[in-house]
N, C-alpha and C positions, 0 to 999 in steps of 0.2 A: 399646668399642671399636667394635664393627662400624660403629653410626653417623657416628661419626668418621672410620673407611676408606670408605665410601660419601661420607663429604660429598669427603675429599682423593683419592678415588677421581673423582669426577666435576672437578675441579680436573684434572684428567690426569697427574695421579703414579702412579707407579706404585707400588703400597701392599700393604704384608708385616703382617698381623693373625698376633701368636702370646703366644702364653705365656712364662714360666718357673718357672708350677708348673700347677696341673689347671685343667679346663674344662668346664662341661658341653662336648656333641656338640657340634659347629657350630651355632649360630642363627640367623647370618647369611648364608647360603643361598654360600655362600665354597666354591671348591675346594681340600681340602686338600692340602699339601704336605707329607710326609710324613720325615723323614730325620733321623738323631740328630745327625749331623757338620754342617759346614760346609759340605763339598767336596758333599754329598750333596744338600745343600739347596741350595747355588748350581748346579748343573748342572740339577736339576729347576724354577728360577726363570729361567734365562737368558734364556729368549724372552717375559717379562711383557713387556707392553706398555702405552703410556700409559692410564690411565684404568682398571688393573686392578688388582683386588686377589684377595688372596690368604693362607688363612690356613696359617702354618708351625705344623708339629708334630712330636714326636719320636714317638710312637706313639699307639696306641689303645688306652687299659683299658679292654679288656669288661665284665670284673668286674664295675666300676663303671660302663661309659661316660661313661667320661670323657676329656678329652685330655690329654695327658703334655705337657710344654713343653720347650724348648730351655735352649742352654746360653747364659747371661747374655750371652758376648761375641761369640755370629754373627751377633745383627741391626747392629750395630757393621760388622763385619767385608765383611757384605751391602750398606751401604752405598757404606763406602771402597773395593770392588767396582765401585759403579757400578753394582750389579745393579736393585737398587729406590733410590724416590727416599724413602719415609718407613717407618717400622716403630711400629705402635703397639701396644703391649705390655702385655698383662693380668699384671702384678708381685705380684695378692696378691690373692686372693679370698675370699670374706665369707659366702661358702653362700647365696645367695643373701638374705643379711638386710640392711637397708640401713645398716648400723653393728657395726664390728670394733675391736679392737684387737689390735697383728702381736703373734707369738709371738715365742720368743728369738732366731729365726735368720730372721726377716722385714721388712722385703719384699725379695725379689729382684730388683733392678733392674735391667734390660741396661746394661751398660759404656755408658759417654760415655753416658747418654742428656742431653738438652738440655734437656726438658720433664717434668716430675715431678705427675703432677694427686692429690689426698687429692678421691675422692667420699664423701660420707654420704648418704643420704634424712630429708631432713625430716621423714618423717612418723610416724622413730622418736621425738618428740617426746609424751611422756605417756605412753608402751609402758612396760610393766613391763619392768624388769632384770633378765631372765630369757633361759634359754639359746632360747628357743623366738622369742626379741625380738631380741633381739643374738647376735654372736660372740663367743667366749670372755667371757661375762653374770661371772664370776669375777675376772681382772683385769681387765674393765673396771670393774669396784669398788674395784680397788684404785689406778687411774688418777683416777677421779673422786674414790673419798675418802670415809667418812661411813656407808658401808654405808648406798649410796640402794639404795629399791626402785621408782624412777619414772626413765625417762629426761625431766631437762630440758634448759632452754635453756642452763642452766650447765654439765650434763654433758656435753652434747655439746660445746661448748665446751672443756671440758677432754679428753676424749680428740681431736680436731683437733687440739688443741695437740699433744697426745702425737706422734701420728702422722705432721704436719707436723715434729715435731722427732727424729723417726726416719729420717725419711725423707733430710731435709737431711742427717744424719751420713753416711746410706751414699753420699748424689750431690750433696755440698755444691756442685758447680760449675754443677747448673742452676737455671732459673727453675722453681718449686714454686708449685703453683697449690693452691686448697680450691675444691674443686664441691660449694655443698648441692642435689641433686636434689629432685626431687618439691617446686618452689614449685605445681604447681597441686593439690595435695593438703592445707594447709595454709589456715589463716585468714591475715587480715593479722596479728591479734594476736598469732601464734603468728611472724609476721616480723622484726614489731618487739623479740618478745624477746629470740630469736636477736642481732639488732641488736643490742641489750645487750651482750651478751657473746662475738659473733665475733668477729675482723677484719675492719674493714670493706671487706679487697679479697677475702673471699668475694665467689664469682660464685654467682649464683643461675641456677637451670636448671629446664627439665622437658624432661628427654632424648629420650624418648618421644615428645613432639611436634615437637624439634628441636635444632638447635645457637645458642640464640639466650640468651646471656647476660648482668646484669643485675647490678652490682659492690651489694654488700648494702649498703653507705654511699649510696648513691646513692635508698636507696628510705625 
């Protein structure tokens, strides 16, 4: 989220990063804007300048040191009011793990989102399917089927299909993307295994190195 936000700000947009869930305290070095209502946030964001990015939250949970997200209708209202040019929202977290499945009430996608991105880490291939390596291991076994113990390319593909289907159900009018991150962490053989199972339209990336994407079907 913060990498995308910095890129958008470099293009002279007024950028708001936010979440509809809970996230770790700010790793992006952004100024916090704290408010529970549209009016409270709009008032604090009214002076944003082109090329600036801020982080909007509703509160700071000091007990767990987490930032609590805003209501999903607020970003669209800020955009329609011309207060910000771009909103990047983390709609669902994975507790810093490379792969997850959604819970019953997830994801909480912002109203009127134009683009929805599902992200998974390629370094999960070959890892144990347990709570140390993935988020919601029990549900993930159900999604993949067959009681697997290790994440394979086929298992990754099954999880991605599940995530994508849920996102499309929640936000049918948006553009939907799948990003396979940490390309730099796996070898060419693993990439080819994934290529045989995952949609060729998925995008390969190493986001820690920048926003460069390669279509999976092109490798």
